[in-house]
C-alpha positions in Angstrom: 55.7 -7.7 -41.4 56.0 -7.3 -37.4 54.3 -4.3 -37.4 51.5 -6.0 -39.5 51.3 -8.8 -37.0 50.8 -6.1 -34.2 48.1 -4.2 -35.9 46.1 -7.5 -36.5 46.8 -8.3 -33.0 45.1 -5.1 -31.8 42.3 -5.5 -34.1 41.6 -9.2 -32.9 41.4 -7.8 -29.0 39.3 -4.9 -30.2 36.8 -7.4 -31.8 36.7 -9.4 -29.0 35.6 -6.4 -26.8 33.2 -5.1 -29.2 31.1 -8.3 -29.3 29.9 -7.2 -25.4 29.2 -9.7 -22.2 27.7 -12.8 -23.0 25.6 -12.9 -20.0 24.3 -9.8 -20.6 20.4 -8.8 -20.1 18.5 -6.8 -23.0 16.2 -4.1 -21.7 13.1 -5.6 -23.5 13.9 -8.9 -21.6 13.3 -7.1 -18.1 10.2 -6.7 -16.2 10.9 -3.3 -14.4 9.1 -3.3 -11.1 7.8 -0.2 -9.6 6.2 -1.5 -6.6 5.7 -4.7 -4.7 3.1 -5.9 -2.2 3.3 -8.6 0.2 0.4 -11.0 1.9 0.4 -13.9 4.0 2.6 -15.2 6.8 5.4 -17.7 7.5 5.3 -20.3 5.3 2.5 -19.3 2.9 3.6 -16.1 1.2 1.8 -14.0 -1.9 4.2 -11.4 -3.3 2.7 -9.0 -6.0 4.4 -7.2 -8.5 3.4 -3.8 -10.5 5.5 -4.1 -13.7 5.8 -0.9 -15.7 4.8 -1.2 -19.7 7.0 1.1 -21.3 5.1 1.2 -24.9 2.0 2.7 -22.7 4.4 5.7 -21.1 4.7 7.6 -24.5 0.5 7.8 -24.9 -2.1 9.5 -23.3 -3.1 9.0 -19.9 -3.3 5.5 -19.3 -4.3 4.9 -23.0 -3.0 5.2 -26.5 -3.5 7.9 -28.8 -6.2 6.3 -30.7 -8.6 5.9 -27.7 -7.9 2.2 -27.2 -7.2 2.4 -23.5 -4.1 0.6 -22.2 -2.7 0.6 -18.5 0.9 1.7 -18.0 1.5 -0.8 -15.4 0.6 -4.7 -15.3 0.1 -6.4 -12.0 0.5 -10.2 -11.1 0.9 -12.2 -8.0 3.0 -15.5 -7.2 2.3 -17.7 -4.3 5.2 -19.9 -2.3 6.3 -20.9 1.2 9.0 -18.5 1.4 9.5 -14.9 -0.3 12.4 -16.3 -2.5 10.1 -19.0 -3.8 7.4 -16.5 -4.8 9.9 -14.5 -6.9 11.4 -17.5 -8.4 7.8 -18.8 -9.7 7.5 -15.4 -11.3 9.4 -17.0 -14.1 6.7 -19.9 -14.5 4.1 -17.2 -15.7 6.0 -14.0 -16.7 8.1 -13.6 -19.8 10.1 -11.5 -18.7 12.8 -11.2 -15.7 11.8 -9.1 -12.7 13.9 -6.1 -12.3 13.9 -4.3 -8.9 16.6 -1.7 -9.1 13.8 0.9 -10.0 11.2 -0.4 -7.1 10.7 2.3 -4.6 7.4 1.2 -3.0 6.6 -1.8 -0.7 3.3 -2.3 0.4 2.7 -4.8 3.3 -1.1 -6.3 3.9 -2.7 -5.5 7.5 -2.7 -9.4 8.4 0.7 -10.1 7.3 2.2 -7.0 9.5 0.0 -8.3 12.5 1.3 -11.9 12.3 4.9 -10.6 11.8 7.3 -9.4 8.8 10.8 -11.1 10.4 11.1 -12.7 6.9 10.4 -9.5 4.9 13.2 -7.7 6.8 15.2 -10.6 6.5 15.2 -10.7 2.8 15.8 -7.0 2.3 19.0 -7.6 4.7 20.4 -10.5 2.9 19.7 -9.7 -1.0 21.5 -7.6 -2.9 18.5 -7.1 -5.4 16.5 -5.7 -2.6 16.7 -2.0 -2.2 16.6 -0.9 1.9 15.7 2.5 0.5 12.4 1.6 -0.6 9.3 3.5 1.0 7.1 1.1 3.4 3.2 1.4 3.6 0.9 -0.8 5.2 -2.5 -1.6 3.2 -5.6 -1.5 5.1 -6.7 -4.8 3.6 -4.7 -7.3 1.1 -1.7 -5.4 -0.5 -2.3 -7.1 -3.8 -5.8 -5.4 -3.9 -4.0 -2.2 -3.7 -1.5 -2.6 -6.6 -4.0 -3.1 -8.9 -5.5 0.3 -8.2 -4.8 3.2 -10.7 -4.1 6.6 -9.0 -5.5 9.5 -11.5 -3.6 11.6 -12.8 -0.3 9.3 -12.5 0.0 6.5 -15.0 1.9 4.7 -12.6 0.7 4.0 -9.2 3.5 3.0 -7.0 5.1 6.5 -8.3 1.6 8.3 -7.1 1.9 6.7 -3.6 5.6 8.0 -3.4 4.6 11.5 -4.4 1.8 11.4 -2.2 3.7 10.7 1.2 6.7 13.4 -0.1 4.1 15.8 -0.2 2.4 15.3 3.0 6.0 15.3 4.4 6.9 18.8 2.8 3.3 20.3 3.3 1.2 18.6 5.8 3.9 16.7 8.4 0.9 14.4 9.5 2.7 11.2 8.1 6.2 10.2 8.3 8.1 8.9 5.0 9.9 5.8 6.2 12.2 3.7 4.5 13.1 0.0 5.0 16.4 1.0 6.4 15.0 3.3 8.7 12.4 1.1 9.9 14.7 -1.7 10.5 16.9 0.7 12.7 13.9 2.0 14.6 12.5 -1.8 15.7 15.8 -3.0 16.2 16.4 -0.2 19.1 14.4 0.5 22.3 11.9 2.3 20.7 8.9 1.8 18.3 8.3 2.7 14.5 5.6 4.2 12.8 4.5 3.2 9.1 1.9 5.3 7.0 -1.5 3.2 6.3 -3.3 3.6 3.0 -7.1 2.8 2.5 -9.7 2.6 -0.3 -12.3 5.5 0.0 -15.5 5.5 -2.1 -18.3 3.0 -2.8 -17.1 1.5 -6.0 -13.4 0.7 -5.5 -13.3 -1.6 -8.3 -13.4 1.1 -10.8 -9.7 2.0 -9.8 -9.0 -1.3 -11.7 -9.9 0.1 -15.3 -7.9 2.7 -17.1 -11.8 4.1 -17.6 -10.9 6.2 -14.3 -8.9 8.5 -16.3 -11.8 9.5 -18.7 -13.6 10.9 -15.6 -13.3 14.5 -14.3 -13.8 13.4 -10.9 -12.9 10.0 -9.5 -15.6 8.7 -6.8 -13.0 6.4 -5.7 -9.3 6.8 -4.4 -6.4 5.7 -2.4 -5.7 7.7 0.4 -3.3 7.7 3.4 -5.4 7.0 6.4 -3.4 6.6 9.4 0.0 5.5 11.1 0.6 1.7 11.8 2.6 1.2 15.1 5.3 -1.6 15.0 6.7 -3.1 17.9 9.8 -5.2 16.7 8.4 -7.1 13.8 4.5 -6.9 14.4 2.0 -4.3 13.8 0.2 -3.4 17.3 -1.3 -0.4 17.0 -2.6 2.3 14.9 -2.7 6.4 15.5 -5.5 8.5 13.5 -4.6 11.8 11.8 -4.6 13.9 14.7 -2.8 11.7 16.8 -0.3 11.2 14.2 0.2 15.2 14.1 0.9 15.2 17.6 3.8 12.5 17.2 5.2 14.4 14.0 5.6 17.4 17.0 7.5 15.1 19.2 9.4 13.5 16.4 10.6 17.1 15.2 9.3 15.9 11.7 7.3 19.4 11.1 8.4 21.2 7.9 5.4 22.5 6.8 1.7 22.5 8.2 -1.4 24.5 9.1 -2.9 24.9 12.3 -6.3 26.3 13.3 -7.6 28.0 16.1 -11.4 27.9 16.9 -13.1 29.5 20.2 -16.6 30.1 19.4 -16.8 33.2 16.7 -13.1 33.7 16.7 -10.9 31.8 14.4 -7.8 31.9 13.0 -5.5 29.8 10.8 -1.6 30.1 10.8 1.0 28.3 8.6 3.9 26.8 10.1 7.1 27.3 8.1 9.4 26.4 10.6 9.8 24.5 13.9 12.6 22.9 15.9 11.3 20.7 18.8 13.6 19.3 21.6 12.5 16.3 23.6 14.4 15.5 26.8 13.7 13.2 29.4 14.4 14.4 33.1 15.0 12.4 36.1 13.2 13.6 39.1 14.0 11.5 41.9 13.3 7.8 41.0 10.9 8.7 37.9 11.1 10.6 35.0 9.3 13.5 32.8 9.4 14.7 29.4 10.6 18.2 28.8 9.2 19.2 25.3 10.6 22.7 24.2 9.1 24.0 21.0 10.3 27.0 18.9 8.1 27.7 15.8 7.7 30.3 13.0 4.8 31.2 10.9 2.5 33.4 9.0 -0.9 34.4 9.8 -3.5 33.0 7.1 -6.7 34.2 8.2 -8.3 35.7 11.1 -12.1 36.4 11.8 -11.9 38.1 14.9 -12.7 41.9 15.4 -9.5 42.9 16.7 -6.9 45.0 14.8 -3.6 44.0 13.8 -1.7 46.8 13.9 -0.2 46.8 17.6 2.1 44.5 19.4 -0.6 43.3 21.8 -2.5 41.9 19.1 0.2 40.2 17.6 1.0 38.8 20.5 -2.5 37.2 21.3 -2.3 35.6 18.1 0.8 34.3 18.5 -0.8 32.7 22.1 -3.4 31.2 19.9 -1.2 29.2 17.7 0.9 28.3 20.7 -2.1 26.7 22.3 -3.1 24.8 19.2 0.4 23.2 18.9 0.4 22.3 22.3 -2.8 20.6 22.2 -1.7 18.8 19.3 1.3 17.4 21.2 -0.7 16.4 24.2 -3.0 14.5 22.0 0.0 12.5 20.3 1.6 11.8 23.8 -1.8 10.6 25.1 -2.5 8.3 22.7 1.4 6.9 22.9 0.7 6.6 26.8 -2.6 4.5 26.2 -1.0 2.3 23.8 1.8 2.1 26.0 4.2 2.3 23.0 7.3 4.5 22.6 7.3 5.9 19.2 9.3 8.9 19.8 12.4 7.4 21.5 12.2 8.3 25.0 13.9 5.1 25.9 16.7 5.3 23.7 17.0 9.2 25.3 17.4 7.7 28.6 19.5 5.0 27.8 22.2 7.3 26.3 21.7 10.1 29.1 21.3 7.6 32.0 23.0 4.8 31.0 23.1 2.9 34.3 19.6 3.8 35.2 18.4 2.2 31.7 19.8 -1.0 33.1 17.5 -0.9 36.0 14.4 0.1 34.4 14.8 -1.4 31.0 12.5 -4.4 32.1 9.9 -2.1 33.3 10.1 0.4 30.8 6.5 0.2 29.4 5.2 0.6 33.0 7.5 3.7 33.4 6.5 5.1 30.0 2.9 5.1 30.8 3.1 6.8 33.8 5.5 9.8 32.9 4.4 13.3 33.0 5.2 16.0 30.0 5.8 19.3 30.2 5.4 21.4 27.1 6.7 24.9 26.1 6.1 26.4 22.7 7.4 30.1 21.9 5.7 30.9 18.4 6.7 33.8 16.2 4.6 35.4 13.9 6.7 36.5 10.9 4.4 37.8 8.8 0.5 38.8 10.0 -0.4 40.0 6.9 -1.1 43.5 5.0 -4.4 44.1 6.5 -4.7 45.8 9.9 -8.3 44.3 10.4 -10.0 41.1 9.4 -11.5 41.3 6.2 -15.1 40.7 8.1 -14.3 43.8 9.9 -13.7 45.6 6.7 -17.0 44.5 5.3 -18.7 45.8 8.4 -17.5 49.0 8.5 -18.7 49.8 4.5 
């Protein structure tokens, strides 16, 4: 009898466990958010959500197998006095609970960035459902307009933006990938932060709102990384173009793979930089400082149109000097842009703070002026690992026929 009671008790407990949690949320009740966009200013915010439609993910590019087009995402916006209020109001118009665990992209409108994003940063620091690893972008316009755009061939625009910036980071090194955590760390220190900016390119950008764009072999409109927004504290204070941002990438030791081109009259060469190590050191000279930049790079020769033969060490040395000259010019262009804007985007102030802590207390208040007047000394050592199989340029071979 006692044994029967024990078995009944065990079965009763197991039954309770198998009923599950009473407050659980079923998957079909969640709105999986892949990207968010924020526009407005303090006291007047617009939050935009890009929601995945799971049923459309198993069909063709942006549409069903029967040909009836269906977007893989749904986008909607809510308005409120605070960002938390905008999220709360989503329940008034959307049938599912917003789920942010898969949200990898945050797009901030340019006007919002210029007026200050302190509240945006605060919500990412205080709320558990906000991911600090989310990648940050600045929209050259309103963020909500960008989240409505489709980016062929990817079905989910938010993931497409993430892949674009990751590929540039690996293959071009023009614009840095920056997470919310990295962004907050930089603007809370003595330096500034750079955030990739996206723009709409084309004469009819509204066509990107329709899944019909997937039926075209060549889209006339597209989203593109177009520059680098500069933040001082919580406000956007400037902008760098592609060439200037490239120079800053060198100074920040963020070059992974990139191509540099040398052009001097009829002499043209292209080099693939496969590996680069950049050491930036502030040096005290009497009562002032200058910046010493030491670059060690390794790469391959991609093309050459010169008439010289490439079988001797002198020719290899000349090619290496060409690549080193271009790298130096790129760094100078980035440095010049930062000094003109008086923005320390490469953390020179932090380096002086660590190396000369007593001196930093004296120059901290006048650091912008000190930074604007700093000289720079650049040394580049380029090693050409593989000049190619041809001893002469292909142009030379054609002339010898």
